[in-house]
Steps between C-alpha positions, in 0.01 A plus 500: 500500500207267499151593388204395702299216348140585430270204522162500331218377711158408381200667642242244606211740449604579143527132399163428654343783301652370176374148572153625580501708181591196286231287662247777453584524126456123458173509693373791288595314182313188613189698596489673162616208286162466325487868406860492382420203274191677359705814435767295320237332280341835413838651422581209270161532327546874446848437360368237260215721379736792448744285305218356291357848438822647369639188329309565177160421349567142386213313336481120518264462203641324192604730216479807725734788422587518871562128552873410523435124529561263206137516383490881519594756234687761701816462291315579176329800660832636626658470154203672335515780756870559430418523128257786567172311509259631764332202670172526691396188693125449547283223638146622422320595181412847629862579584610372159250710309596798714867449417416482128282811489665812362796314351587425143638172381530282810583131526307287747648179634213272604564190708168337592571127552167440677282680246349764730413743217194449281449601136371851573792579728750370247346706222511813717864434573581442133327823398679708764849362435722547200619141515417206727757232573337196663715239675385136516128580470206266536255429217251743657756780491612431143141484374414832666780691326356447148836470327432178306721319751435157645696234692663224301653262755822507700870498421623138486704402802798393291520842333770709667554797271257658250605708201294804387423369150299814424541854362397683818768760578521445877516121470763511224717737704465292819593171336432158655328470840480223760164454674221251559135602483191531282519567128249716311390551144411830339580741215863532615669195654860463615694231685285219362541152644468358145519653159186698420338422836413712804780671687609640832460855363177603326368843404197652333522638145537860622743406776276646773461168682805281568489168679808348666421139580738459796594702805851350471572758229489774766550359851818546700605135480496465119558857385868441414432185294564539125311802360228515768613837635533655155151390398342622825683837490413569136136394549439708813739788437361626172318786678616735773213405735424149622208400723576174682156355575439183705123464566364382834179371651360851524486513118246220476183646352197474730139612456468599866234241583559219748424160345244284676545138603290389202732687264812359661377141519551277193196407296519129580448580869130571431452129416753337730426714808141380571603142427786520753265656756253212465781246538625678812152494659457130418843423648412686819172311533670166431775549754254637756280190477803273550592670827144476637302758694660712768462380860511754781627368835587686820870532581703325624414196290609159622583269210528132576814316396296253298347780295843645430633162390198435279526846346868451423424158355237650270752760383751224422230310315393798291859584403596134438789540748568128544862547603420765762224285651733199514768703679250612762370146557855365528604773744195438720556122510872531579432757772243281674727194481791698646284612795374144555852354512631795710771575244473880532457769240857465370469131418643395165311312233722193546432485874125533444495228233710267715270548801190431290658195338602361841149552637328341199769236444521594132802581281618859529546549120135405444377758752737764368371446145142545622552789743787699345593409143163462331347813343150472350441666164124466458206541734431126490856421608471763772189337647653149498828622649316697771309187601826299507690737729190532719497121552873505584441777754206320660692171528809672644308698761268214600778275629 
């Protein structure tokens, strides 16, 4: 028993509809390509902003507690936090004083490499805090803390490791450190570059002000070197609260008045300014007299060729352009000789010299030396040479 064979046949109308649908989709995509591209860019921007928003509050400033880069101090802050120290990061004096109010013994880490704080601000900070640890301060900052501390130079470049060489408990427990920076002198000095000299660690007599002369004792890159981590942890972790303060431009003290130009200008400008003004006026008058008075002529102005040539010659004379003038004279003479002998514009120098020598019955090397090879160096030589090539041209064209 055989089964009937069923053959599938395509429906022309159905295939046509599918083809039209595909073409319509492509046409729609082309018509809206610009809007699709804009939507893709906006979607990518929103995705980037969302990822940046929820990725964490990183801070790119050096010695910041939220900076994971080599010059940051995020590693030290994380270790202190795990040891139970509450860290408050601030970047203004008002926020710092607010974080210190109502608390007992609180340590303040101050990193002000540009010296934004003045003496009054530093004294207010020292009075509000239990202890102030200053990292790599400037002379202005050290002087404002009133701890009998002062800079004493830098760590010699050949010095790799410094020993405590003092009786300070934190330094003795931390042991040797490895860092380069500024050394300070004061009542308590540790990690001295030489015996009895200033050191990388200095403190006031009461221990309220401590100066660490290098940020390498605390940053992420050098924290694991020698006893750097131990010294930083013992210095900053002595109290349960730590205010991590990095001043900014907003902390610069201002009296509220806008300085005038006279206040901003240096004192010597009062003497040099009028003198420069007089010189400028004299220069303007001198240059104006050289150019002559202005001449008004209706446009268009027809300038004769002779006037143009004379004007260019005067410019060459004023600038002592002997070589440029000689090139122009040579080019004019050779062009006129080529037209006279019907040699054409593409005639070579050899053909032009040979034609002139044949016409004048003179040796070709002699004419080539006069017309081509010779280059005047002074104005006197230029005048004599110009007269010589003029005579050659007149003799060649007269025959």
